[in-house]
N, C-alpha and C positions, 0 to 999 in steps of 0.2 A: 438648559440642563447643565449641571456641573459635571463635565467629563474630566475628572481629575486624572484619569488613566489614559489620556489622549495618547495615541500611538505616535503621533507626529513628533513628540519630543521624548523618545525613549532613552534610557540610560545607555543603551548600546551606541546610539549615535553620539551621545556626549562623550563616550570613551574613545571615539574615533575608530571603531571597528568597521572594516569594510566587509559587510555581510555578503554582498554579491561576489566578492573575490573568494570568500570561503566557500560559497555555494558552487562556484565554478571549479574550485580545487577538488572538491569531493563528489560533485554531481556532474558526470560527464555530459549529461543532456543539457546542462546550462552553459556549455562552452560554445555557443553558436555566435555567428557574426551577424551584424545588422548594418549593412552599408547605408550611408546617409543619402545617397543619390537616388536616381530613379530605380536602380535595382532593388533597393530596400522597399520601395513602394510596390514593385512588381511581386516581390516575395510575399508581402502582406496580402496583395490581391489574390495570389494563388492560395494562400492559407484560408482566406475568407471563402473562396470558391469551394475549397475542400469541406469547410464547415457547412456551407449552404447545401452541398450535395448530400451530406449525411442528414441534415435536417429535413430535406425534401424526401429522401427515401424512408426516414423514420415516420413521417406523417402520411405519405402516400403509399407506402409499401416497398419492401426491399426488391431489388432487381434479382435476376437469376443469379444463383450462387457465384459462378465464375465471374460474371460481370461486376457484381458488387465488390468482390474481393480484388479483382484486377484494377478497377478504377480507384479503389482505396489505396492500393499499393502504388499506383501510378502517382497520385498526389504525394505519397510519402517519399518515394525515391527522388522526385523532383525537388521537394523541399529540403531533404537531407543534403543533397549535393550542393544546393545553393546556400544553405545555412551553415553547414559544418565543414571546416577546412580539412584538407587532406592530412596535414601535419600541424603540429603546434607552431611551427615557424612560418606557415603559410600566411598570405595576406589576410588581415582582418577587416580592412576597409573597402575591399573590392573582391570581385569574384573572378578567379583566373579562367582562361579559356577552356582548360581541361575539365573544370567543374561544370561549365555550361554544356560541354560535350557529354559528360556523364549524366547530367540531368536529362538531356535529350535522349540518351541511350536508355535510361530508366523508363522514360515515357514510351519508347518504341517497344521494348521487350514486354511491357505490361499491356499496352493497348493492342498488341498483336494477339494476345489471348482473348481480347474482347471481339475483335473483328474476324479471327480465324478459328474460334473455338468450335463452331458448328462444323466447319470443314475438317478439323482434326478429329471430331467425333465420327464423321463419315469415313475417315480412313481407318477406323476400328483399331486404334492402338498401334498403327504402323506409321510412325512419323517419317516425314521426308527430311531431306537434308536441311532445309530452311527451318523446320520445326526444331530439329536438334541443335542447330546453331543458336537460335533464339533461346532455347532452354539452357544451353551452356552459358551464354552471355548473361542471361537473367539470373542464374545462380550466383555467378561471380559478382554481378552488380549488387545483388541483395546482401551478399557477405560484406562487400566494401562499405555499403551504407550502414550496416550494423556495426562494423568496426569504427566508423566515424562517430556515430551517435552514442555508442556504448563503449566497448573496448575490444581488444582482439580475442578475448577468451572465447566468446560464443562462436565466432567464425572458425576458430581453430578446432573447437569441439565438433562443429558441423563437418569440417574437412576430415577429421578422424573417422566420423561415421560414414562418410562417403567412401573412404579407403576401405573400411570394414565391409561395405557392400561389395566392393570389387575383389578384395583379397580374402573373402570369407573362407575359401577352401583351404587356406594356409593357417587358419587360426587353430588354437588348441581345441581339442575335441568337444569341450563343454560349450564353446561358442562357434563351432564350425558350421558353415552352410555351403551350398554348392557354388556360391559366387555368381555375380551378375555382370554382364558386359556393359560397356560404356553407354550404349544406346538405351538399354533397359533402365539404367539408373537415371539418366536424364529424363526419359519419358515418365518415370514414376515420380521424380522429385519436382518437376516443373510443369509438365504438360498435362497434368491432371489435378485432381483435388485431394491428393494424398500427401504431398510434400509441402513446398512453399505455399501453395494455395489451399492448405489443409484447414482443419478445425481451428487451430490457434489464430490464423489470420482471419478466419470467419468471425471469431469472437471479437477480434480487434476492430473489424470493419462494421460491427453492429453495436453490441452492448457497450464495449469498452470506450469507443470513441464518444458515444453519446454521454456517458457519465463523466468522462474527462471534460467534455465541453460544458456540461452542467456545472462542474466544479469551478471552471475558470470564469464562467459568466456570473455565477452567484457571488464569486469573490469581488466582482466589480461593484456590487451593491454595498460593500463595506461589511460583509458578514464576518470576515476575519477579525476586524476591530471589535465588532459587537460581541463575538464569542469570548474574546479576552476580557472585555469589560464585564460581561455577564459572569464569567468565572471569578473575576476579582470581587464582584458583589457577593457571590455565593460563598467563596472560601478564603478570600484575601485577609479576613480579620482573624482567622484561626491560627493556632500555633504553626509556624512555618508556612503560613498561608500562600506566599508566592510559589512555593514548590507544588502545592496542591492545585493552584491556578494553572501551572504548567501542565500538570497531568490531565486536568479536565479539558483545557482549551486545545492542547496538542492532540488529545485523543479525538475530539470532535473534528478538528481540522484535518487530521490524518485520515479519517474515514472518507473524506471528500477528495483530498489530493492524491492519496495512494503512493506518495513518494516520501520515504523517511527523511532523506537529506533535505529535500525542498521544504518539508514541514519544519524541520529543526531550524532552518534559516528564516522561515517566515515568522513563527511564533517565538523562537528562541532569542531573536534580537531584542525582544522585550522581556521575556520571562527570566532568562539567564542572568542578566545584570540585576534584575529585581531580587532574585534569590540570593545573589552575592551581597546585595545591599542589606539584607536582614540577617546575614551571618553564616549562610551556607558556604562551605569551601568551594572554590572554583571547579574542581574536578567533580564534586558531587552535583553541583548545579548543572554542569554540562551533561552528566550522565542521566539525571532526571529527565531533562528535555529530550535526550536521545531515546530513552526507553519509552516515554510517553508518545513521541512522534512515530516510532516504529510500530507500536501497538495499534495505531490507527488503521493499519492494513488488515487487522484481524477483527476490527470492530464493525458490526453491522450498522447501517444498512448497506453501505457501498462496498467497503472492504477491499478497495483496489481492484485491479483487473483479474487477479487470480481466482476470485470467487466465481466470476462468470465462466471461466474456463473449467473450474471444478464442476459447476452445474452441467455444463455441456458434456464433459467427459463422463459423468455418471448418468446422464440422461434424466436428470431430475429438475424440477423448477428451481429457479434461482432463490426463491423465497425459502425453500427447504434448507439451502446452504446457509442463508442469512440467519434463520432461526436456530440452526444447529450451532452456530458460532457465538450465540449470545452469552451463554453461561461461561464457557472458557474465556471469552474476552473480558467479562466482568471480573472473573477471578484474577486475571492478569492485572487489571487496573486497580482493583481493591488491594491487591498485594503491594503495588507500588505506592498507593496512598498511605497504607499502613506503615510502610518503611520510612517514607518521608516524614510522617508524623512522629514516629519513634526517634528519628534522627533530630527532629526539631526539639522534642522534649529532652533528649539527651544533652543537647547543646544549650538548652534554655532559651531557644529562639521564640520570639513573639510574632504575632501577625501585624498587619498594618493597621494604623488607627482608622476607625470607621469613617471619620470625617475626611479621610484621604481617598476613600473608595467610592466608586459610582453607586448611586442609589438604585436598588433592585427594582423598586416600583417604577421609577422614572425610565429605567432601561426597558422594562416590559412595555410600558405605554408609548414610549417614544420610538423605539426601534424593534420592538418585538415582532413586527411584521416581516422582518428579514428571515425569520425561521420558518415562515409559512411554506416556501418552496421545498425545504428539506422535509418538513412534516408531510407535505403533499406527496413527495416521492414515496415515503413510507406508506401512506394511505393507498396510493395506486398499486404498489407492489402487493400489499396485503389483500387488496380487492381483486386481485387476479389479473391485472394488466401485465403485459409483457414488459420486461426491463427496458426495451427500446421505447415503447410508448410512455412508460413511467418517466424516463429521463426527458423525453420530448415535452411532455406536459409540465414537468418540473421547470424546464427552461422557459416555457411560455409563462408560467406563474412567476418566475423570477423577473421577467421583463414587465409584466402587467401589474403585479401586486403593489409596488410603490406608487404607481399612478392612481390605482383604485383607492388606496388608503388616503392619498392626498386629496382626491376628489371627495371622499367622505368627509375629510376635515373641512373642505370648502363648504359642503352642504350644511354641516353642523354650525360653522361660523356664520353662514348666511341666516340660519334659523335663529342664532343667538344674538346677532348684532347686524346692523345695516351699515356699519362703518367700513367703507371699502378698503381702508388701510389694514384693519384687523382681519378682514376676509382674505386679502391677499397674503398677509403674514401667515395665516393658518394654512393656506394652500401651499406655501413655499417652505413650511416648517421642516418637512422631510425631503426637501429637494436634493439633498446630498446623497440620497439612496436611489434617486431616479436612474433608470437605465437609459442614459442619453445615447444618441447615435455614436458618439465617440467611445463611450464605455462599451457599447455593444460591439463595435468594430474591434476594440482591443481584446474583448473577451473571446471573440471568434478567432482572432489571430493567435492568441495565447492557447486556446483549446487545440487548434490544429498543431501548433508547435509542440505542445505537451504530449501529443499522441505519438510523435515520431519514434521515440525510444521503444515504446511498447509494441508498435506495429512492426518495426524492424526485428525486434526480438522474436515476435510471433512468427514472422516469415522465415527467419533463419532456423528457429527451433523446429519449424515444420519439417526440416530435413531430418532431424533426430526422430520425430514421430514417423516420418516416411521410412526410415531405416528399420524401425521396430515393426512396422506393418509388412515390409518387404522381406525381412530376414527372420522375424520372430524373436528378435533380440530381447524384448521385454520379458518374455517368459523364461528365456535362458538366464538372464540376470537374476530374476526372482528365484529360480532354482539354485543358482550359485550362492546367493545371499543366505538362503535357508540352509543349504548344505554347509556353508562356512560357519553358520551359527549353531550347527548341530541340531537344528529343529527347535532351539530355545527361542521363545518369543521375546524374552528380555534382551538377549544378545542381538536378535534381528532388529529390534527397535533401536538398540544402541548403534548398530552398524548403519542403519538407515538415517539416524540422527547425524552421525558424523558425515555421511555422504551428502546430506542436504545442506549442512553448514559449509562443507568444503566447496560445493558447487555454488552456493550463495555468495561466497567471497568474490567470485568473478562474474556473476551473472545478475542481471536485473531480476527482481522478485518473480515477475511473470514467467520469464524464461526458465528460471530455476525451478518453479513449481511444475512447469510442463515436463521438464527433463526428469525430475525426481518422481513425478506421478506416473511417468511412463516406465522408468527403469527401477525404481525402488518400491513404490507403493504396491505393485503386484505381489512382492514377497510378503508384505504384511497381510494382504488379502488372502494369500495362499495359506497362511497360518490361522485363518479364521477371524481376523479383525474385520468388522464391517467396512465397506468402501468409504462411507462418510468419515469414520474415525481415521482410516488409513490416509485418505487424501488430506484431511485436516492436519494430521501429524506432519506430513512432509511440508505443508504450507507453513506451519509454525516455525519449523527449524530452517526453512529457506529464508524466512524473514529474520530469524535470529542472527543470521550472518551479518546483518548491519550493526550488530552490537558486539560481536566476538572478535577480539584481536586475533591475528595481526591486520585484518582488513575490515575494521569496524567503521564503515564510512559515516554512519549517523553519529556514532560516538565521537569520531574525529571532528566532524563538523561542529558538534556541541563544544568540544574542547577548544576549537578555534575561536568561537564566540566568547567562551569563558576565559580564554587565555590560560588554559590549564594543560597539564601534561597529557598527551593523547592516550598513551598506554594506560596510565592510571585512570583516566576517564573511562576507557573501554572496560577495564577490569571492574570498576565500580558499576558500570552499566550492566555487566553480566550478573553481578550480585543482586542488583535491583530487579533484574528480569528473571530471577531464579524461578519464580512461579511460572513464567513462560516456558522454562525448560522442563518443569515437572508436570504441568497440566496435560501436555500431550500424552505422557505415559499414563496419566490417570484415566483419560477417556479412552485410551486404547484398551485398558483392562476393564473399564466400566463405561461402555458406550452410552449408558443412560444420559451422561452429561452432554452428549451431542444428539440427544433425543432419539436414539436408536432403541427400539423396544420400550417405548415410553410407558411408565407406570407412575401415576401421581405420587403415591406414597414413597416408593423407592427413589424417585427423582428428588423429592423434597428432602429426604434423609441424606442423599448423596450431596446435595447442594449445601446443606447445613454443616455437615462434617467437613466438606471441602473448605468452607469459609472459616471454620475454626482452625483448620490446618493452615490456611493462609495466614491467619493471625499469629499462630505459633512460628510460622516460617519467618514472618517479619521480626519477631523477637530474636530468633536465632541469627539472622543475617546482620541486624543492626547491633545486637548485643545489649539491648536495653528494653525494659518494661517497668515503669515506675522507679526503677533503680537499675544500675548496671548489672548485667548478667555475667556470672563467672563462666569461664570456658566450659566446664563440665555441664553446667545448666544449658548452655547454648547447644551443645551436642545432644542433650536429652530433649530439648525443645524441637530440634530438627528431626530427631527420630519420632517424636510424637506427631509432628506435622505430617511426616510421611505415612505414619500409621493411619491418621485420619483421612488422608487422601486416597489410600489404597482401599478398594472395596472389601467388605467383610466385617461382620459385627464384632469379631474378636479384636481386630486391629483398631476399629473405631473406639471400642470400649477402653482399650489400653491407652490410646491417644487421649481420650477425654479425661481419664484418671490422671495421667501424667500432666496434662495441660492444666487441670484444676489444681494439682499440687504446686506447679510452678506459679500459677496465679496467686494462690494464697501465700506462698513463701515470699514472692516479690512484694506483695502488698504489706506483709509484715515488716520486711526490710525497709520499705519506703516509710512506713509509719514510725519506725525507730529513728530514721534519719531526720524526719520532720520534728 
C-alpha cells in the first residue's frame, strides 16, 4: 500500500522540533525519570504489576471498596516517588535514598488500610494513636505525590480546606461552622471512605484506570497513525484540508487519551507543520491543533476521566452522560471545522493533491481492523455492560483482533493458492499491528504511568469533597454564588464559568471538575438547571482553561511545535473555541440539547437552529463568507448566531431572517467580484 502520509518522516522531525521537550515543558506528568539500570526495570515491573492487578479485578470482580482503593493508591504512590523527582534539579538518572524511603512510606500508609481496616471498623470511629499517625502521614504523602506529578496548586487548595475544617468557627457568618478538632479531621479525611479514599479515588481505581490502559494498549497497534491517515484520506484534499485533518484526528485521539497537551504533542507533530506547509499562519495552525485536541475530552465515548466521575456523582449510568454529550461535542467540532474552512477560503488555500494522500479503500481494507476495539467498546457500553467490563473486553479485542485478521488472511490465501511464499506473505501482511509481547509490555507500563496524575488528583481532591461533606461547604458556596448574582441565572452562569476557568488554570481537568462540581454546580442546580446540564457546564469550562491565556497549556504546546507566539496562539484558540464557550449557556437554558426532557420534534428544531447559529458564528469570528465581511456585518452575524442558539421561536425567526439576508448579500458581493 502507498502510505504517503507515513508518520515516520513528518515535517516536524525535519524541522528539528523536539516534541518531547515541548511535552515535558507544558505537561507536568511527562517530566518523569527513567533510570537505565536495574531500577528502571524494577519500576516497569511495578507498573506492569499494577496493570495486571486492575485487569484481574476487572475480569474477576472488584475487591471490597477500601481494599480496591488502597491497593490502587499503594501502586500509585510507589510509582510516583520512584518516577518523579522532588525538584527539577534532582538527579534524573538515579533514584535518591529519600525517594526510596518515601515510596516505602507510601506503601506502608496505604497497605495499613488494607490490613487494619476491619480492626478500625471494630473501634467504631474511635481511632487509636497509630491510626491517627498513619492518617496524618498518609495525607502528607498523598499531597507530596500530587505536587510532584502535577503542581503545587492542588495540594495548596487541599491545605486551605483542611484549615477551613479546623478554623471554621472564625469564618464569616456565611461560611461559619462549629469547627472540628485534629483527630476528627484526620479520621474523616483518611481513615474512612469520605476523604482521600472517597468517590474520586474509587472512580480512578476502577473505570478511569481501565480506559487509560485501553488507550495506551490500543495505541501500540498503530491506531494513532491510522487515524491520521484515515483523516487525510477523508479531508486532506479539501480547501485547507490539513487543518480539517487536525480537527478530525485530534478529536478522535483526544477522546481516547484524555490529555489535551499530550494529544497536541502526539498528533500536532504531524498536523501543525502540514498546516503551515499549505499556507496557514503558524499561530493559527497551533491554535487549531490545541482546540481540536482539547475538545477530545468532551467527545464521547470515552471523554476522559471526568465523565466517569460525573456519572458516579449523579448516580446515573455512564452511557447517559456519553449520550448527553454527543450534540454539544458535535456543535463544538462543527464550529471549528467551519472556521478553518472559512479561513482557508479567505486565504485562497487549497488541499493536498489526491495522489499524495492515502487511498481510503486501501486504508479500510488494510488497517480498518484497528478500529474494531474502539467500535467494540461503544457496542458494549450501549449493550448495558459496565464501563469496567467494556474497557476490559476492549483490551482483549485489541490484543486478539490483529491475530484473528492475520489468521483469516492465511486461510483465504491457502484457499486461493498453494504457494507457501504467498501464503506466508498474506499471513505477515498485517504483522506490524500485532500485539507482540514487547508491545503489550510497553502498553501496560505506559497505562500505569499515564494513570498516576489522575489518581493523585483524585486522592487529593477527595480532601475537598471530605470538607464539603463534613462542613456543608458546598451548600454554603451555592448560596453565596446565588446571593452574589442576585438570583440571576445569567450572572450565576457567568460567575461559575469564571470560577471553573480560574481553577482549571492550575488543576488537571479531573480535579478541576470534582472541585467545581462540588462547589459551583450546586448553585446552578439551586436555580433550576438540571444536574446533567449543570455538571456538563462546569466540565466544559474546566476544560476550556487549557485554551485561555495566561495559562493555556494546550495552546502553548501547539505554539511550541508551530514556533509561534504563545499568547497570540492562545487568543486565536479562544476565538476558534468560541462555540465551546457559548454551547454550555445554550444547554443551560435549553437542556433539550443534553437530552433532558427529550422530545423528538423540539430536539430536532433545537439542533437545526444551533447548527445554523454555529455557521453564522464561524462567519463572525473569521470575517469571511464567499467574500470578506465588513465589521458591522460581523456584529450582526454574531447577534443572529446568538439568537439562533437561544431557545424561543422569536429569536430563532429573527436569527434565520438575518442569516438569510447576510447569505444573499455575501453571495451577491461574491458574484460581483467574480
